[in-house]
N, C-alpha and C positions, 0 to 999 in steps of 0.2 A: 825316138819313141817318147810319147808324152808321159809327164809325171803328174800323179794326182796330188793336188794341194790340200792340206788339212785346214778345215774351217775354224776361224777364231770365235770363242764364246762371247767375248765382250765386243760385239760390233756396235756400230752407231745406233742401229734401230733398237737393239735390246737395251742399250744404256738409256736411250730416250724413254722407252716404255717403263722401265723399272724406276727411273728418276721421277717421271711424271706420276706414277702410282704412289711412290713414297711421299711425294709432295701432297697428293690428295689425302693420303692417310694422316699425315702430320697436320694438315689443315683441319681435318675432321676432329682429330684429337685436341687441337688447340681450341676449337669452337666449344667442345664439351668441357674443357678444363678452365679456359680463361675468358670465354665470351660472356657478355652481359646478358643474363637470363631474365632480367626484369621485364614486366609487361610494358609495352610502349604504345603510344598513340600519337599520330601526326596531327598537329593543330596549326591553324593559320594565326600568325602572331598579331596581325592587325585586327583580329576579332576578339582579342582578350585584353584585359587591363593589367598592366604590370606597375606595381607601386614600390617605392623605395623605403626600406626600413631606416628610421632616423632616431637620433637621441635628442630629446628636448624637454620642454615643460609640459607636463600633463595637467590639463585643467579638468577637474571632475565636475561636470555639469550635464544637465539634460535640457532639451528644447521642448517646450510645451506651448500649446495655443491657449491664450487667455482672451477673455471678452470683457469689455469695459462695462462696469456697472456703476450706478450712483453710489456715493459713499454711504448714504442711508436710504433705505426703502421702508416706507411705512405701510403696513397692511391696513386695509379698510375692512373691518368686520362689523356685521350688523349686531348692535347691542340688543335690540328687540326684533322679534320676528314680525312678519306681515307681508302684504303684497305691495309691489311697486305701483304707486299711484301716479308718480310724476318723476321724470328724469331730467334734471336741470343741465347736466354737462355730459359730454362724450369723452372717450379716451383720447389722450393727447393734449387736452386742454390745460392751460396754466391756471393754477388756483392760488388763492390767498387763504390764510387761516380763517376758518369760520364760514367760508363759502358753502352754500347748499349744493349738494350733489344729487341726492335722491330724497323723495318723500314717500314714506310707507304709511299704510293704513292697517289698523288692528282693532277690530270691533270689540273683541273680548277684553282687550286692555282698556278701552274706553268705558265699557260697562263696569269693569272692576273699579275704575276710578270713581264713577258716579256712585256706585254702591258704597264705596269707602267714604266718600264725601258725605253721603246721606247718614251713614252711621256716625260720623263725627258730629254732625249737627244734632243728632238724637242724644248723644252723650253730653253735649254742651247744654242742651235743654234739661237733661236729667240732673246735671251738676247745679244749674241755676235753681231747679225745684228743691234740691236737697239743701242748698244754702238758705232758701226761703223757709223751708220747714224748720231748719235749725233756729232761725230768728223767731219763728212763731213759737217753737218749743221754749225758747228763753222767755218770751213774753208770758206764756202760760205758766212757767215755773215761778216767775216773779209774782203773778197774780195769785197763784195757789199759795205760795209762801206768805204773801201778804194776808190772805184770809186766815191761814193757819196761825200766823203770829198774833192776829187779833183774837182768835179763839184761845190761844195759849195764854195771852195776857189776861183775858177774862177768867179763864179757869184758875190761873195763878192767884188772882185777887181773891176769888171765892175760897180757894184752898187755904191761903194764908190767913184770911179772916176766920174761917172755921177752925183752923189750927189753934188760934188764940182762944176762940170760944170753947173749943173742946178742952183746952187746958184749964179754962175757968169753969168747966163743967156746965156750960150754958147750952151746948148742942150735944145731941146724942152721938155716940161713937159711930153708928151706922152712917149718919149723914156726913160726918167728917171723913170717913173712909171712902165714901162715894165721890166726894169732891176731890179727894186725893187721887183716886184712880182715874177720874176724868182728866185731871191735869196731866198726870204721867202719860196717859194714852195719847193726848194731843202732842206732847213733847216727842214721844216715839214716832207718832205719825209724821211729824215734821221732819224728823231725821230720815225716815224711810222715803219720804217724798223728795228730799234733797238728794239722797243716793240714787233714786230712780231717775230723777231728772239729769243728774251728772252722767249716769250710764247712757241715757238717750243722747245727750250732747256729745259724749265721747264717741258713741257709735256713728252719729251723724258726721262728726269730724273725720273719722276713719273712712267713711263712705266718700266724703269730699276729697280726701287725699287720694283714694283709689281712683276715683273718677278723674281727678286732675292728671294722675299718671297715665290712665288709659287714654285720655284726650291728647296728652303730649305724645304718646307713642303713635296714636292714630294720625296726629298732625305730621309727625316725621314720616310715617308710611305714605301719607298723602303727598308729602313733598317729594318723596322718592318716586311715587307714581307719576307726579307731574314731570319729573326729570326723565322718566322712562318715556312718557308721551313726547317730550321734546326730542328724545333720541330717535323717534320715528322719522325725524329729518336728519339724514346722514350728512355731516359737515366735514370739511377738510380740517384735519388737526394741525397741519403745518402748511407753509408756503411750498410750492413745488409744481411738478407736472403730474397730472393724473394719467399715469402711463397705461392703466387698464381699468375698465369697468365692465364686469362680467354679467350684468343683468339687463333685462329689458322691462318696459312697462307691462304690468300684469303678472310678472314673475312672482312666485311665492318664495319668501326667504325665511330661513330658520334663524333663531337667535344664535349668534356666534359664527354664522356663515360668512366666509370671505367673499366680498363683492368687488374687490379691486385693490389697487395700490397707488401710492403717491411717491414719486422719486424726488428726493431732496437734491437739487442741482447745485448746491454749494460746493460739492467736491465729488471726485470719482475714485473708484478702486477697480482692480482687475481680478477676475475670478478665472482660475484655470483648473482643468481636469488633468489628473496625473495617474499614470498606471499604478495599480496597487503594489507592484513590485518595489516601489520606492516609499511605501507608507511608513516604514520604520526609520527612514532617513530624512523625512521631511517634517519640520517643526517650525513653530513661530520664531521669527528672528532671522531665518535664512534670507540671503540677499538674492536679488534677481535684477535683470535689466532688459530693456527692449528699446528698439530704435523707432522714433516717430519724427517724421519731417526732417530726417537727416541728423537728428540729435539723439544721443543715448540718455535714457531715463532710468534712474535707479529706483528700485522698490524693495520692500521688506514684507515677508509673509507675516500677517497679523493673526490669521485664524486658519486652523486646519479642521475640516469637517471629517469626523472619523467614519461616517457611514460610507460604505463601498457599494456602488451601483454599477453593474455591467463591467466589473473588474477595474473600476476607476473611482478615485475620490477627489474632492474639491478643496481648494485653498483660496483664501482671499489675500490680496497683496495691496498695500497702500504705498503711494508715492513718497519717496524720502523728502522731496520738496513739493512744490505745487504741481498739480497735474499739467501736462503739456497743453499749450493753447491750441484750440481747434479739435480736441478730442471729443468724441460724441458717444453717447450710450449705444451699446450694441456692436461697436467696432471690435474686430478681433485682430490679434497680432501674435507672432511667435515670440516667446519669452525665453530668455536664457536664465535657467535657475541653477545657482551654484550649490553643489552638494558637499564640497569639501575644499581643503586648501590645495594649492598648486604644488607639484613635486616633479623632480627630474625622473625620467623614465625612458625606456626604449619604446618607440611608437611605431605602430603598424596601421596604415590607413584602413578605415572601415570599408567593407565591400561585401558582395554577394556570397563570397566563399563561406562565410560563417554559417549560413543556413544549411549548407551541405556538409560541413565538417564539424560544426559545433565548436570551432576554434581549437580542435585537437591536433590538426595537421594542416599543412599548406604545401603548395608547389613552390620551391625556391629555384630561381633561375641561376644556372651555373655561370661562371665568369666568361665562358666562351660565348654565351648568349644564344647557343644553338638548341638548348633544351632546358627543361625544368624538372626537378626531382622532388618527389614526395618526402616531406620531413615532419616528424612529430614536434609540436610546440606546446607551450602553456601560456594562455592569455589570462590577464587579470581584469582590471576595470575597463569600462567602455564609456566613451562620450560620443556625441554625434559625428565626430571626425576621426578619432583614433581609438585603437585598442592599446592597452598597456601590455607589453610583452614581458613575461616573467622568465621564460626559458625557451631556447631553441633558435633564436635569431639574433643577429648582430647588426649594429648600425652599418649602412652601406649596402647590405644585401637587398636583392630585388625579389619580390614575391608576386605571384599572380593573385590578385584580389577580386577579380570578377567571379561570376558563378561557375561552379564545378559540375553543374548538372549534366553536361554532355560528355564528361571525361570518364564516367564509370568509376572503376577502382584501379585505373592504370597508375603505375609507379613512376613512369617517365613520360613527359610530354616533349616531343620533338617538333621544333619549329621548321 
């Protein structure tokens, strides 16, 4: 008779199912507890730039573009207004001091000169007439005094004779007093005539002095007007190159209007435009250098123009020695402008990442080289090649320095 066998609970199938389920449960628990939950993005390593953090000398400088200018530029301004009657030279011509450039015409100035000249001749004639009248007055005074002296002498003789006769009681008192009054009247008349003539002479002398002063002033004014007339011919004040002339024949020009400029070719300087961000750090005396024909040339800032246009300001730089041979006006070149002394620092190469992060964080490549992790950092100064690292990076570490534009806000980049 057959016997019923009791089934075992832990058979192979059940052990396999329970073990497999437990493993799945453990795997799920591990993924929740220990797995990396950071957001990730797969990137192609050959399409990004990875740079190495290093320790070295940080040179604080900026690179700007400078243009060659003449050491001196002389503005040509019209001293007198008028219209251009003739143009002797064109822009680009070499000139010597005193060379004629333009001739202007000004009819009003010519008429003023003629009228002032006529007025001066009238004053000269008036002065001559006054001097002649003074001489005539002197002759008239001498003639009048001569006649009065004769009359006074006659009256004096009669008075003195009648005075004796009156004392001797030969002539009447009435006759004596009449001769006395006649004599005294003539004496007073002579005194009055002398004073009158003295006054007339003094008045004539005053008129002469005034006329002489007026004529002297008129002559000075006339000389100035002659000089103004000569200024209608615009001449070169120095030797050099007439770099520009901004008028044509027939053009009307106002007094003081700029009509061109002359470049003094005895030397050159360089003028650069700099971002206004550096305006507080740029001053006269800063050093700069640029390369020309394979040689480095040192320069020094000599003038800072404080006016800011389009967020930029200008500086002039002179060569420490002679300007390099072959340099020409209008040439441009990159200039290295030193802003401070060199110092030791941790250096991170400049890259496109900065525009995306503001220098607050970067992706640092792990030692395995298979991925890069987001890390907060602090950057300091910047030159065209390096950032100064203040916190967050150590020499030898590798950082993605190309643009982060396509990475979104992922925390881990896997290669």
